[in-house]
Structure formats: structure tokens, C-alpha cells
N, C-alpha and C positions, 0 to 999 in steps of 0.2 A: 643461579640463582641467589639473590641477595639472602642478607640476615634480616633488613627490614621487612623483605616479602613472605620469610619463613612466618614472621609473627602477623603477616596478614591473614586477620579471624575474619567472615564475615558465612553473614549466609543471603546466599543470591536471591534466597524469593523470600526475605524480610522485609515489613515494612516499608523500612528504610530507604534501602535501595530502590526497591519499586515506587517510590513516593522523588526519590532525587538521588538516580545512579551516578552522578558526573562525577562526582568528589572518588568514591569506586576507579571509574573506569579512568579517570586519572594518573590515578596511582598507578594502575595495574597496567597501564600504557608506557609508563614507567619503568614499572620493576620487574615486571612481569607480563610482558605482551604477548604470551602463549600461556595461557592458565587452567589449569582443570581443577575442572567445577566437579569435585566432587560429589556430593548433594546428588547431581543432577547427571552425573557420570557424560560432561562433554568435556571438550576445550575449547573457551572461549578466547579470541582474536580481540586486541583492545587499538591496533595501529592501522592507519589508512591505508599503507603502503602494502603490508601483510593484506590485510583485507581485501585489497584490489585484487590484487595475484590471486587471493582463491579464487576470483568466478571466474579466472581462466586457466588456472591450473590442471592438467591433465592428471594429478594424481587424487584428485578431488571430483565429485558429482552431485548434484543438485537430484538425483533420484534417490530415493529413500531407502530403496529397498537392498541400496547398499551400505544400510545400516544395522550393525549387529544384535539390535533390539526391535528393528521389523516385526509387525507383525501385519500377515497380510489380513486387509479386508476381507471381511465374507464375499465369499462363490456369488457372484449376480447381482453385487451393489455396484453403485458407481463410480464408487473411489476404488476400489479393486481394479472397474476397468481405465481411470484415470491413472496410477500405479501402472499400467501396463500399457499404454498407448498413449497418455501425457506424454506435453510436450520434452517434461524431464524424460520419458521412461523412453526415445524412439531416437535412433541413429543417427549421428552430426548430421549424416548427410540427410537423411528423412526432415530433420530439426531445419534445415539450411531450408529446403523447398517448401516447408510451410508455414516459413518467414516470408521469403520470398513471394510465396501468393498469397498472401496477406497483405503483402505492399500496394496489391494494385487494390485496395479497401483504402489504401491512404494519399491518394491522386492530389493534385492539389484542387481539383473540384470539389473531391471527397472532405477535403481538410476545411474549405471553405466551406461545405455546407453544414461540417458537424461545430465550426465556430457558430454560424448563425444560429444553429439549434440551442446551443448552450447558453447564447447572450438569451431567447429568448425566454428558454426555461427560469434560468437566472432570474430576469426582469421578471415573469410572474410570479416566480413568489418571495421576492424583495418590496414588490407594492405595499400589500397586506400591512409591511412592518413600520411606513413612511408615518410618521406623526404619531406612531403609537408612546405609553408612558406604563410606567412601574413595572415588574420583573417581568420578563419575556423569557423563553426560553426558545433560543435562536437556534438549538441542536433540533430541537423536534417541529420547528417551523421551518428552519431554510436549510440550515448543512444536514439534515438528514434524509431529508424526499428529493433535494436537488439531484444529488448524483444518480438515483437512479431511474428518475425522470429524463433525465440527458444519456443513459445509455439507452433507455426503453427507444427516443425519437432515435439515435441517433443509428440504433443497431435495426428497427424495425421489431423489437418483442414488447410483449403485453404481456401482462395476465388475462386470460380468456373473459374476467368478469371487467376489465379494463380498469380494474382500480392499481393506484401507482401505491398505495400504501399495503396491500399483500406482495405488489412485485418486491417492494421495498424490505420486506422482513423476508421473505423467501432467499433476496439474494443477501442480505447481512447474515443469516442463519447459515446458511450455505457457508459461509469464506469461511467461519470459526470452526468448521472441520478441519482446515488447512493449517490451522496454528497448532505446533507442538504442545505436546503434553498436557492437553482438556482430557476433561470427562469424557466418558462412555455417554453421559444423557447428552454430551453436546453432539456428539459424534454422528448421534442417534439424528438426532433436530437434523443436523448435517445433510446425512445421507437422504431423511425423507423430502428437506428441501431441494438441495441438487435434482433428483430426479423429479419432482415438479419441474423447477428451471429449466433442465434439459431438454423435459419433454415442448414444454413450449416455445424451445429454439427449433428443435427437429419440426413442430408444429410448420413456425413461421419458414424453416428452412423448403419443404414442400410446398408452400402456397407459392416463394416467389422463384421458385423454378418453375411454375406455371405461370405466374404475371410478380416480372420486376418490375419494382419500385423506387425512391428514392431515399433506399436506405442504405445499410453498410451489406447487410445480409444477401441485399442483389447485387451487391458490388463483388462480394466474394463466391457469390455461386455464377456467375458471368466471371469470373476471373482467371485469364489461362495465359501459361508462359509455353510457348510452343503448347504442345500435345496437353500436358500435364493442368490440371484441373482441379480443384480441392475434392476432395468429398463430402458428403452428406456428415460423417466423424470427425471428418478434420474442424468444419464450422462447427458442430455443435460441441467440442471440446476448445476451441477458441473463442467461441461467442458465449460460452456459458463461466470459460475463465473469465472473459473483461465483463461479462455482468458480475457476477460477485463479487471480484475485488476492484470492480466499480462503486462497487456502493458502502461498504465497511471503510475501505481505506482512505477514498474520496470526504467521506463524512466525517468521521474524525480530522482528516486535513484540512477543513474547509471551518470547522470547529478548534485546530489549530491554531491557522492560522487569526482567526478573531479575537481569540484569548490573548495572542500574542501580540498582536497590535495594542489592545488594550490598556496590556502592564508596560508597554511603551507608547505613552501618549505624546509624545514629542516625534517618533516617528507618522506615529497615523495626523497628527496633523498635517507635516510634510505631504503624505500621500494625496492627503484632500486639495492641496495646493498644487502637486504636480502629479495627476496620473502616471506623467510617463514613466515615471519611477516604479509602477506597480509590479511587470515580468521582475522586476531583480529585487522588489524586495519579496517576491516570493521566494525566490530561489532561497533566501537569507532566512525566510520561513523553516524551508524543507530542511536546509542545512540545522538552524539554533533549536526549531522545535521536534522535529522528526527522530523518532529511534528512543527505546532506552537501552536497558545492559542487555538484552539479546538482539535477535535478528533475522537474518538469514539462514538457515542451514545448511551445511554441506557435510558429505559424506567422504569418509577416507575409503579408497581404493586400492590401496598398499599400503606398507609401511614408509613412514619417512620420516627424517628429521624436520623439525625450527626452528630454529635459535634455541637450538642443545635440548629440544623435549622431544620425544620419542611418540612420535602418534603412532599408533596403528591401525593397521587394515581394518575397516567393521565403526571406527568410530565417529562420533560427529563432530563436526566443529561446526561451532558458531560464530557467523560473523556480522559483530557489533557494530553495524551502523549508524548509531548514534555515538558510538565511540570515534568511529574515522571522522562522521564530520564536526569533532570537537579536538584533531587533531592538530595543536597550535605548528608541526612542523608542516602543515598544509594552512593552514587555516590561525593566522598571529590572532593573538587575545578572542582565543574560540567561546570563551564567554559571555564574551560582549555581544548582544543583537546590534547589527549597522547594517543598515539598508543600503549604503554604498558600495559594500563590500563587493558585491557582484562574485557570489563564488563561483568557482568553474569545477569539473570535474567530479560534480556531487554522486555517489554511491547509492543516496537512499532508492535509486529504484534499480541500481544492481551493475551491470556491468560486465561486458562482450556481446557474448551470442545468446545469453539469456535476460537480456535486457529489457527490463517491463514494456510490455505490447503497447500499454495502455499511458504511459507517460507524458507523450504531450499532449492529452485527452484529458489527463486528471492537471496538467496544470495550467490547461487554459481555462479548467473550470474553476479552479481558485484564483486566476486572474480574475476571470468574471463577478465569483463568488466575493473577492475583496473590494472590486470595485465599486459593488453594489452595497455591499455596507455599509462603505463609507460614507456613502447617503443618508443612510436610514439610524446610522447611531449616533446621537446627537452630542456635542461635546458633553463630557463626564460621565457616557458609561460606564460601567464597572459590573465585572464578572462580582455576583455574589459568591464566594466562596465556601460562605458556610450551607448555604443547599445545594452544593453538588454532591454529586454521587456517584460511584465510582463501581465498578463488574470487575471482575478477577474471569480474564480466559485465557488458560493454557500460563504462559511467563510473561502474559502483557495485561496491563489497567487498563481500562476504557472508562471514561464517561458515559452516566448513562443520559445525560442531562447538561445544559449549557445557561444556568440563568443569569440571564442582563439586569442590572436593576438601569432602564432607558431612563435616568435622571435629565431634567428638563427643568 
């Protein structure tokens, strides 16, 4: 460790780092790529090659039961069930079996159906924004309601009263319980919401076994690989995770996509003129705008050394995907937003056997949201930064609104 690194004094949880972590991540990547964050008791990895390797390294696991500070959720809670039966907890063989069967729901016919459903939902929410004036909270009216409406259409699951607002709220509260370092209050709300959400999924599975429809749960109910099928528990765990992750992550992703383009008006106007560039632009948005100082947690299952640092069994290893996306050894001039870049091998959705199941779905939603936003955002539209409200969720700060002045 260099003398310069020894002088590196910062609070990982400080407002400055939360607001703009990239100067710190750049310095850590150069000087101390395996950095121990004393205040939170975990190792922080900041180099692309190290982070990618950790996704498949047999010396670490995504199963949080390996963490030295692991506290078992209460007996009978759904989070306890997830810890013991979720995709991170099962054997490699069982994980492979479930993912193989899940692929039965993503046939070309199924994907084409999903893409049509995504486009229909996005268009429905974009239409009321055409011709609007004044300051509009597009998070409330556009980027937040779309993801849950999409996954509801795709999976066939909905709230008993059909309320999209209730469905979205339950999904968002559920996923926050999976973030690290959150309060007991957030965990309690997450448990209540997850119980409600999973009951909707289980009821839908039961109905689809009796009467299949054109949706993902029907596809999964009928999935076969020889004599193997997905159990009700398999489907409930998988679809509940897709529903929960599909709400918070994609809602924030849509907001990041719109605000990033508003901050780079030349890129926005190029996309207006050439919509074929949108998929590539979404990849660059994923690289440039996603991820902060923290990221995906892994847990050491044995002692090992990395770049001269001694990692002990049971310690948490935080993979800063945001830092990996700004690693200049992989992405030249990483601080520049460039829709001509077409970044390859992004780690935003993970890597290897635990690559995010909903990655392609999230990408398609973002492509459709950007395409629709280009039609309702007038030239001169801008984010009203002084009206933006933020909320802390564990190590993450998230915006709770996105006020855009539709200057006309």
C-alpha cells in the first residue's frame, strides 16, 4: 500500500461520497483496489477484472449465510425462507436445473409477446405526457408505474383489487429488504410486502395450473425438461424476485436514463434523429449512470489473498459495479458519456451463473421508455434540481421524484 493510500481518509457513508463517488473510486482503483472499509467492516473492490472474477470465484458466495455478521431472519418469515431456499442458497446443480427450466418461459415466442406487452404499457403511460407544460414529475407519472405494470402483464400477477399503485408499492417495499445495511423498520415493511406479493404469485400459479393463459407463469407451469418440472415453490421464488426487482431497479433506471439524456442534449437530439441508436445508448447509460460506491455483496467462504490483502472467511466483499463501469483499462475516457461507445461486457447485471434473470427484460423496458420519452420531452426540457428529493436506503441514495420543466 502506497504512502498516498495511507493518507486517503474518507467516510464511505458521507454525503460527498454518496453524491459523487467517482473521484474516490478512481483513486482507490489506482492506489488500493482491495480496500477495507473499517466503518462498515467490508472489503471494497474497485477494478473491473477483480470484480468480474469475484462473480465466479469458488472462494466466495452470494449466500449471505456465509457472512460473519449474518443474523438469521425470524423463524417463519419469508426472508428466512429465501435465505434457505432462494437461488443463492441452493446447490449449483439445483440452481442450474431451475435456470434451465426458467428458460422455457423465454422462448422466441415468449420474448416477442413480452416485447409487445412492454411497448403497450409504455405507450399507455407516455400518451398523457404529450403536449404537457410546466414542471412534471415523470418519476410519479412515467418511470415508476411502468415497470410494475409491465411485470404484471408479463407474469399474469396482479393485486386482488387490480390496483397498479398498490402493486407497485408492494414490489418496491419488498426489494428494499434485500439491500444491505437497512433499518429494522424497512425490513419489517419489506417482510409484510413480500408476504403479500408472494401470496398473489402463489394464487396465480394455482389458477394457471387449472387454466393456462398467455403469460409467463403459464409458461413456467408447463415447463418441462425430460421428467423435471418447476415446483410451485420454485415459481413463487423466481417470479416474486422478478416482480420485486423489476419495480425498484427499472423505475430508477428509467429515471436515470431520462435525466442522463437531459444532461447531454446533443446526444438526446441525435437519438431523436436516429432511433436505431437507442439500444446502444441504453448500454452507455447503464455504464455511465448506474451504480455508486457500493454494489453487489459477496462473502468469503475461506481465507485467501488478493493483491496482498488478507481476506478472511466470513468477511463481506463489496463489488463496486459502478467503479468497474468507470475502469479506464476497459472503457477509455470513462467519465465521458458517449452514445457511440457501445460498451461490451458490462457487469451491471452481474456475470456468470447468477447473471440477472431479468436483464433482457430491463433493457427492453429502458429502450422503450427512452424511445417514448423522445416524443414527449420538448427541446429545452430540463431537470429542476432544486426540487429533487432524496431518500437513503441502506448504502444507496435514491431520488423519490424527478421534476422536469417541460419548457415550451
